[in-house]
Backbone as numpy.savetxt, mean C-alpha at the origin, in Angstrom:
# Nx Ny Nz CAx CAy CAz Cx Cy Cz
68.02 -91.42 7.43 67.79 -90.52 6.32 66.32 -90.43 5.98
65.66 -91.55 5.93 64.23 -91.57 5.64 63.44 -90.90 6.75
63.84 -91.04 7.95 63.15 -90.41 9.08 63.26 -88.90 9.03
64.46 -88.44 8.72 64.66 -87.00 8.62 63.84 -86.42 7.50
63.75 -87.15 6.40 62.96 -86.66 5.27 61.51 -86.56 5.65
61.02 -87.54 6.39 59.60 -87.53 6.80 59.30 -86.35 7.72
60.23 -86.08 8.62 60.03 -84.94 9.54 60.02 -83.64 8.75
60.94 -83.53 7.78 61.04 -82.30 6.99 59.78 -82.10 6.16
59.27 -83.22 5.60 58.06 -83.10 4.79 56.87 -82.69 5.66
56.81 -83.27 6.84 55.70 -82.93 7.73 55.74 -81.45 8.13
56.94 -80.99 8.42 57.09 -79.58 8.79 56.73 -78.67 7.60
57.16 -79.12 6.42 56.85 -78.31 5.23 55.36 -78.23 4.99
54.69 -79.39 5.14 53.24 -79.40 4.95 52.54 -78.53 5.99
53.03 -78.62 7.21 52.42 -77.80 8.28 52.61 -76.31 7.97
53.81 -75.97 7.49 54.09 -74.56 7.16 53.21 -74.09 6.01
53.04 -74.98 5.01 52.22 -74.61 3.86 50.76 -74.44 4.28
50.30 -75.34 5.20 48.91 -75.22 5.67 48.72 -73.90 6.44
49.73 -73.57 7.27 49.63 -72.34 8.04 49.64 -71.13 7.12
50.49 -71.16 6.11 50.54 -70.05 5.15 49.21 -69.93 4.41
48.63 -71.11 4.08 47.36 -71.09 3.38 46.28 -70.48 4.26
46.29 -70.91 5.57 45.29 -70.34 6.48 45.47 -68.83 6.63
46.75 -68.42 6.78 47.00 -66.99 6.93 46.60 -66.23 5.67
46.84 -66.85 4.50 46.47 -66.20 3.25 44.96 -66.08 3.15
44.26 -67.16 3.56 42.80 -67.12 3.52 42.27 -66.03 4.47
42.86 -66.00 5.66 42.42 -64.99 6.63 42.67 -63.59 6.10
43.88 -63.42 5.49 44.21 -62.10 4.94 43.25 -61.75 3.82
42.91 -62.72 3.00 41.97 -62.47 1.90 40.60 -62.08 2.44
40.17 -62.80 3.51 38.87 -62.48 4.10 38.86 -61.06 4.67
40.00 -60.71 5.35 40.08 -59.35 5.90 40.05 -58.32 4.78
40.80 -58.60 3.71 40.81 -57.66 2.59 39.42 -57.53 1.99
38.76 -58.71 1.83 37.41 -58.69 1.28 36.44 -57.92 2.19
36.58 -58.18 3.52 35.72 -57.48 4.46 35.97 -55.97 4.43
37.29 -55.61 4.42 37.61 -54.18 4.35 37.08 -53.56 3.06
37.25 -54.29 1.96 36.78 -53.78 0.68 35.26 -53.62 0.69
34.58 -54.63 1.25 33.12 -54.55 1.32 32.68 -53.38 2.18
33.39 -53.19 3.33 33.04 -52.08 4.21 33.28 -50.74 3.52
34.46 -50.65 2.82 34.75 -49.42 2.10 33.72 -49.18 0.99
33.35 -50.26 0.30 32.34 -50.10 -0.77 31.00 -49.67 -0.19
30.63 -50.27 0.95 29.38 -49.90 1.60 29.41 -48.44 2.04
30.56 -48.00 2.58 30.71 -46.61 3.01 30.63 -45.65 1.83
31.28 -46.07 0.72 31.23 -45.25 -0.49 29.79 -45.13 -0.99
29.09 -46.28 -0.99 27.69 -46.27 -1.44 26.85 -45.41 -0.50
27.08 -45.56 0.84 26.32 -44.79 1.81 26.54 -43.29 1.60
27.83 -42.90 1.45 28.13 -41.49 1.23 27.54 -40.99 -0.09
27.63 -41.84 -1.11 27.09 -41.44 -2.41 25.58 -41.23 -2.33
24.91 -42.14 -1.60 23.47 -42.00 -1.45 23.12 -40.75 -0.62
23.90 -40.52 0.45 23.66 -39.34 1.28 23.88 -38.07 0.47
24.98 -38.06 -0.33 25.23 -36.89 -1.16 24.13 -36.71 -2.21
23.68 -37.83 -2.77 22.61 -37.74 -3.76 21.33 -37.21 -3.13
20.99 -37.72 -1.92 19.81 -37.22 -1.23 19.96 -35.73 -0.92
21.19 -35.33 -0.48 21.43 -33.92 -0.17 21.27 -33.06 -1.41
21.78 -33.56 -2.55 21.64 -32.80 -3.80 20.18 -32.69 -4.21
19.46 -33.79 -4.08 18.03 -33.76 -4.42 17.28 -32.80 -3.50
17.59 -32.88 -2.17 16.94 -31.99 -1.21 17.26 -30.53 -1.52
18.56 -30.27 -1.82 18.97 -28.90 -2.13 18.28 -28.41 -3.40
18.22 -29.30 -4.41 17.58 -28.91 -5.67 16.09 -28.65 -5.44
15.45 -29.50 -4.63 14.02 -29.30 -4.35 13.80 -28.01 -3.58
14.69 -27.77 -2.58 14.55 -26.54 -1.79 14.77 -25.32 -2.66
15.75 -25.38 -3.54 16.01 -24.25 -4.43 14.85 -24.04 -5.40
14.27 -25.14 -5.87 13.10 -25.03 -6.74 11.94 -24.38 -6.01
11.73 -24.80 -4.73 10.66 -24.17 -3.95 10.92 -22.69 -3.75
12.19 -22.36 -3.44 12.52 -20.94 -3.25 12.28 -20.15 -4.53
12.66 -20.70 -5.65 12.44 -20.01 -6.92 10.94 -19.85 -7.19
10.17 -20.90 -6.88 8.72 -20.80 -7.07 8.12 -19.76 -6.15
8.60 -19.72 -4.88 8.10 -18.73 -3.93 8.48 -17.33 -4.38
9.73 -17.16 -4.86 10.14 -15.85 -5.36 9.28 -15.44 -6.56
9.05 -16.38 -7.46 8.22 -16.07 -8.62 6.80 -15.72 -8.19
6.28 -16.45 -7.20 4.93 -16.17 -6.70 4.86 -14.79 -6.06
5.89 -14.47 -5.24 5.92 -13.15 -4.60 6.01 -12.04 -5.64
6.86 -12.26 -6.66 6.98 -11.26 -7.71 5.66 -11.10 -8.46
4.98 -12.22 -8.70 3.69 -12.15 -9.40 2.67 -11.42 -8.55
2.65 -11.74 -7.24 1.72 -11.05 -6.35 2.03 -9.56 -6.29
3.33 -9.24 -6.21 3.70 -7.82 -6.18 3.27 -7.12 -7.46
3.46 -7.80 -8.60 3.05 -7.21 -9.88 1.54 -7.01 -9.92
0.79 -8.01 -9.41 -0.66 -7.89 -9.39 -1.10 -6.77 -8.45
-0.43 -6.70 -7.26 -0.77 -5.63 -6.32 -0.48 -4.27 -6.92
0.69 -4.17 -7.59 1.04 -2.89 -8.22 0.04 -2.53 -9.31
-0.32 -3.53 -10.12 -1.30 -3.27 -11.17 -2.65 -2.85 -10.62
-3.08 -3.57 -9.54 -4.36 -3.22 -8.93 -4.32 -1.82 -8.32
-3.17 -1.51 -7.66 -3.04 -0.20 -7.05 -3.03 0.90 -8.11
-2.30 0.66 -9.20 -2.26 1.66 -10.27 -3.63 1.81 -10.92
-4.33 0.68 -11.09 -5.66 0.75 -11.68 -6.61 1.53 -10.77
-6.52 1.26 -9.45 -7.40 1.97 -8.52 -7.04 3.45 -8.47
-5.72 3.74 -8.47 -5.33 5.15 -8.46 -5.80 5.86 -9.71
-5.69 5.16 -10.85 -6.18 5.76 -12.09 -7.68 5.98 -12.06
-8.41 4.98 -11.52 -9.87 5.12 -11.43 -10.25 6.24 -10.47
-9.52 6.31 -9.32 -9.80 7.38 -8.36 -9.49 8.75 -8.96
-8.38 8.82 -9.73 -8.04 10.08 -10.37 -9.11 10.52 -11.36
-9.60 9.55 -12.14 -10.67 9.88 -13.10 -11.95 10.27 -12.37
-12.26 9.52 -11.31 -13.46 9.87 -10.52 -13.32 11.26 -9.90
-12.09 11.57 -9.42 -11.86 12.87 -8.80 -12.05 13.99 -9.82
-11.58 13.77 -11.04 -11.78 14.77 -12.09 -13.27 14.97 -12.37
-14.02 13.88 -12.41 -15.46 13.99 -12.63 -16.13 14.74 -11.48
-15.72 14.37 -10.25 -16.32 15.03 -9.08 -15.98 16.52 -9.07
-14.72 16.82 -9.41 -14.30 18.22 -9.42 -15.07 19.02 -10.47
-15.26 18.41 -11.64 -16.00 19.10 -12.71 -17.45 19.37 -12.31
-17.98 18.49 -11.44 -19.39 18.64 -11.03 -19.55 19.60 -9.85
-18.47 19.93 -9.16 -18.59 20.74 -7.95 -19.20 22.12 -8.19
-18.77 22.89 -9.20 -19.36 24.22 -9.38 -20.88 24.19 -9.52
-21.37 23.26 -10.35 -22.82 23.17 -10.53 -23.50 22.72 -9.23
-22.84 21.81 -8.50 -23.41 21.34 -7.24 -23.50 22.48 -6.24
-22.44 23.28 -6.14 -22.45 24.42 -5.22 -23.48 25.46 -5.66
-23.56 25.68 -6.96 -24.54 26.64 -7.47 -25.96 26.20 -7.10
-26.21 24.89 -7.22 -27.54 24.38 -6.88 -27.83 24.56 -5.39
-26.81 24.36 -4.55 -27.01 24.56 -3.11 -27.30 26.03 -2.80
-26.60 26.93 -3.49 -26.84 28.36 -3.24 -28.25 28.76 -3.66
-28.76 28.11 -4.67 -30.12 28.43 -5.13 -31.18 28.01 -4.11
-30.84 27.01 -3.27 -31.78 26.56 -2.25 -31.70 27.49 -1.04
-32.84 28.02 -0.60 -32.82 29.04 0.45 -32.24 28.50 1.76
-32.60 27.27 2.13 -32.07 26.71 3.37 -30.57 26.49 3.31
-30.10 25.93 2.20 -28.67 25.71 2.04 -27.92 27.03 1.95
-28.54 28.04 1.31 -27.90 29.36 1.19 -27.73 29.99 2.57
-28.74 29.87 3.43 -28.63 30.42 4.78 -27.53 29.71 5.56
-27.46 28.39 5.42 -26.41 27.63 6.10 -25.03 28.05 5.60
-24.91 28.26 4.30 -23.67 28.69 3.67 -23.22 30.03 4.27
-24.15 30.99 4.34 -23.80 32.32 4.86 -23.40 32.26 6.33
-24.14 31.49 7.12 -23.81 31.39 8.54 -22.42 30.76 8.73
-22.13 29.75 7.93 -20.80 29.11 8.04 -19.70 30.09 7.66
-19.92 30.91 6.61 -18.92 31.89 6.20 -18.73 32.96 7.27
-19.82 33.44 7.88 -19.72 34.45 8.94 -19.02 33.89 10.17
-19.30 32.61 10.49 -18.62 31.99 11.62 -17.12 31.84 11.33
-16.78 31.49 10.10 -15.37 31.37 9.73 -14.68 32.73 9.82
-15.37 33.79 9.42 -14.79 35.13 9.52 -14.54 35.50 10.98
-15.46 35.15 11.86 -15.28 35.44 13.28 -14.06 34.72 13.85
-13.85 33.49 13.38 -12.72 32.71 13.89 -11.38 33.19 13.32
-11.37 33.61 12.06 -10.09 33.82 11.39 -9.68 35.28 11.18
-10.62 36.20 11.16 -10.29 37.60 10.90 -10.02 38.33 12.21
-8.91 39.05 12.26 -8.55 39.74 13.49 -9.56 40.84 13.84
-10.01 41.58 12.84 -10.95 42.69 13.08 -12.37 42.24 12.74
-12.79 41.10 13.32 -14.08 40.54 12.95 -15.25 41.31 13.55
-14.96 42.38 14.30 -16.06 43.19 14.84 -16.53 44.25 13.84
-15.74 44.46 12.78 -16.12 45.40 11.73 -15.97 44.67 10.40
-17.09 44.34 9.77 -17.06 43.50 8.58 -17.63 44.25 7.39
-17.09 43.95 6.22 -17.64 44.43 4.96 -18.07 43.21 4.16
-19.34 43.14 3.87 -19.90 41.97 3.19 -20.11 42.30 1.72
-19.49 41.57 0.84 -19.70 41.72 -0.60 -20.61 40.59 -1.06
-21.68 40.95 -1.78 -22.64 39.96 -2.24 -23.23 40.43 -3.56
-23.58 39.48 -4.39 -24.23 39.82 -5.66 -25.57 40.49 -5.35
-25.89 41.56 -6.08 -27.17 42.28 -5.82 -28.39 41.37 -5.83
-28.34 40.29 -6.61 -29.49 39.39 -6.68 -29.79 38.74 -5.34
-28.76 38.64 -4.48 -28.93 37.90 -3.23 -28.82 38.80 -2.01
-28.68 40.09 -2.23 -28.46 41.00 -1.10 -29.62 40.94 -0.10
-30.85 40.91 -0.60 -32.00 40.90 0.30 -32.07 39.61 1.12
-31.55 38.51 0.59 -31.57 37.24 1.32 -30.44 37.17 2.34
-29.30 37.78 2.00 -28.13 37.68 2.87 -28.20 38.69 4.02
-28.81 39.85 3.78 -28.84 40.92 4.78 -29.39 40.47 6.14
-30.54 39.77 6.20 -31.04 39.34 7.52 -30.09 38.41 8.25
-29.39 37.57 7.51 -28.44 36.64 8.13 -27.26 37.41 8.72
-26.82 38.47 8.01 -25.73 39.31 8.51 -26.17 40.03 9.78
-27.40 40.55 9.77 -27.90 41.26 10.96 -27.98 40.32 12.17
-28.45 39.09 11.93 -28.50 38.12 13.03 -27.11 37.84 13.58
-26.16 37.75 12.68 -24.78 37.49 13.13 -24.23 38.67 13.93
-24.55 39.88 13.51 -23.98 41.06 14.14 -24.65 41.40 15.48
-25.65 40.67 15.89 -26.24 40.89 17.20 -25.25 40.57 18.33
-24.18 39.82 17.97 -23.18 39.48 18.98 -22.17 40.60 19.19
-22.37 41.77 18.53 -21.50 42.90 18.82 -20.68 43.43 17.68
-20.78 42.85 16.48 -20.01 43.37 15.35 -20.90 44.29 14.52
-20.27 45.07 13.67 -20.99 45.90 12.70 -20.61 45.45 11.30
-21.54 45.56 10.39 -21.28 45.08 9.04 -21.84 46.06 8.02
-21.13 46.16 6.91 -21.57 46.98 5.78 -21.79 46.07 4.59
-22.98 46.14 4.00 -23.29 45.35 2.83 -22.85 46.10 1.58
-22.09 45.43 0.73 -21.62 46.04 -0.52 -22.07 45.18 -1.69
-23.11 45.59 -2.42 -23.51 44.82 -3.60 -22.40 44.84 -4.65
-22.12 43.70 -5.22 -21.05 43.59 -6.21 -21.57 42.76 -7.38
-21.90 43.46 -8.46 -22.48 42.78 -9.62 -21.52 41.75 -10.19
-22.07 40.61 -10.57 -21.25 39.56 -11.19 -20.55 38.66 -10.20
-20.76 38.91 -8.91 -20.07 38.07 -7.92 -20.61 36.64 -7.96
-21.88 36.50 -8.29 -22.44 35.16 -8.38 -22.78 34.58 -7.01
-22.82 33.27 -6.95 -23.20 32.58 -5.72 -22.13 32.80 -4.65
-22.60 32.93 -3.40 -21.67 33.07 -2.29 -21.50 34.52 -1.87
-20.53 34.73 -0.97 -20.26 36.07 -0.47 -18.81 36.18 -0.07
-18.33 37.42 -0.01 -16.98 37.69 0.52 -17.13 38.53 1.77
-16.30 38.21 2.76 -16.33 38.94 4.02 -14.94 39.52 4.25
-14.88 40.86 4.33 -13.60 41.52 4.50 -13.54 42.20 5.87
-12.33 42.22 6.43 -12.07 42.96 7.67 -10.65 43.47 7.56
-10.49 44.80 7.35 -9.17 45.34 7.09 -8.67 44.83 5.76
-7.47 44.26 5.76 -6.90 43.74 4.52 -7.12 42.24 4.38
-7.79 41.64 5.32 -8.03 40.19 5.27 -9.39 39.91 4.66
-9.56 38.69 4.16 -10.80 38.34 3.46 -11.10 36.86 3.63
-12.38 36.56 3.88 -12.88 35.19 3.79 -13.72 35.13 2.52
-13.22 34.40 1.53 -13.88 34.32 0.23 -14.75 33.07 0.19
-16.06 33.25 0.36 -16.99 32.13 0.35 -17.81 32.12 -0.93
-17.23 32.66 -2.02 -17.84 32.49 -3.33 -17.43 31.11 -3.87
-18.06 30.70 -4.96 -17.69 29.40 -5.52 -16.21 29.35 -5.93
-15.68 30.36 -6.65 -14.24 30.31 -6.96 -13.38 30.32 -5.71
-13.79 31.09 -4.71 -13.00 31.13 -3.48 -13.01 29.81 -2.75
-14.17 29.17 -2.69 -14.26 27.87 -2.01 -13.46 26.79 -2.73
-13.39 26.89 -4.06 -12.69 25.86 -4.84 -11.22 26.18 -5.08
-10.75 27.30 -4.55 -9.36 27.70 -4.81 -8.34 26.70 -4.27
-8.47 26.21 -3.02 -7.48 25.24 -2.52 -7.74 23.84 -3.06
-7.48 23.66 -4.33 -7.88 22.40 -5.00 -7.22 21.19 -4.36
-5.93 21.27 -4.04 -5.25 20.11 -3.48 -5.89 19.67 -2.18
-6.22 20.63 -1.31 -6.84 20.28 -0.03 -8.22 19.67 -0.25
-8.99 20.27 -1.15 -10.33 19.76 -1.41 -10.26 18.35 -2.00
-9.30 18.13 -2.91 -9.15 16.80 -3.50 -8.81 15.78 -2.43
-7.93 16.16 -1.49 -7.58 15.25 -0.40 -8.80 14.93 0.46
-9.61 15.94 0.73 -10.80 15.72 1.55 -11.82 14.85 0.82
-11.95 15.05 -0.51 -12.86 14.21 -1.28 -12.41 12.75 -1.25
-11.11 12.52 -1.44 -10.59 11.16 -1.42 -10.71 10.55 -0.03
-10.48 11.36 1.00 -10.62 10.86 2.37 -12.07 10.44 2.65
-13.00 11.27 2.22 -14.41 10.94 2.41 -14.78 9.70 1.60
-14.23 9.62 0.41 -14.45 8.45 -0.44 -13.96 7.19 0.26
-12.76 7.28 0.89 -12.21 6.14 1.61 -13.00 5.79 2.85
-13.46 6.82 3.60 -14.23 6.55 4.82 -15.51 5.80 4.51
-16.08 6.07 3.37 -17.32 5.39 3.01 -17.07 4.00 2.44
-15.78 3.66 2.26 -15.44 2.34 1.73 -15.95 2.13 0.32
-16.04 3.22 -0.43 -16.62 3.15 -1.78 -15.58 2.67 -2.78
-16.07 2.21 -3.91 -15.23 1.88 -5.05 -15.53 2.84 -6.18
-14.57 3.06 -7.08 -14.82 3.99 -8.18 -16.06 3.59 -8.96
-16.85 4.57 -9.39 -18.07 4.26 -10.12 -17.79 3.45 -11.38
-18.72 2.58 -11.74 -18.57 1.77 -12.94 -18.42 2.68 -14.14
-17.50 2.26 -15.04 -17.30 3.06 -16.25 -16.27 4.14 -16.09
-15.71 4.27 -14.84 -14.66 5.28 -14.66 -13.41 4.82 -15.35
-12.85 5.65 -16.18 -11.66 5.25 -16.94 -10.46 5.27 -16.05
-9.54 4.30 -16.29 -8.29 4.27 -15.54 -7.27 5.13 -16.22
């Protein structure tokens, strides 16, 4: 009886030790799994946090870039509008000065001769019946214009001089029902084209609107 009890106790102790070892091992595995899961959770949380920070920083940069582009566009628009306003004011000033400028050129004998030759050449190019011309000129300038007309007509055309009081600077050249109007009002009639040419010349020279030009 005592021997059997000893064997039973020994077996019981061995079983309890084995259960204890298995429990310890299971606890270690659970702890290891928990630690691994916690580490993975922390890793993912940190990665998500970094991603959120990166996304927020990228979005902030994009917003700053958009704001900068909008500001630049606003500045460009403002500068363009200011320049257009200045050019418009300058163009008005230039246009207002043109009649007096042309009048001054007509008063100069050399410029007046060049003016007449250019008008006669334009008539030859554009008038169908340019071999028979009627020249209208202010009586004050008839004596100055007549020799230029005669020189032009040496190429085979005939011309009739018609004094026209009040015509002012310049001349008109008629052939049939067509007319080349080289008076100051006639030269300034195509305002849109002249304004475009003035602005083009202004741009070619790389000029800026004169100081004091109102926008």
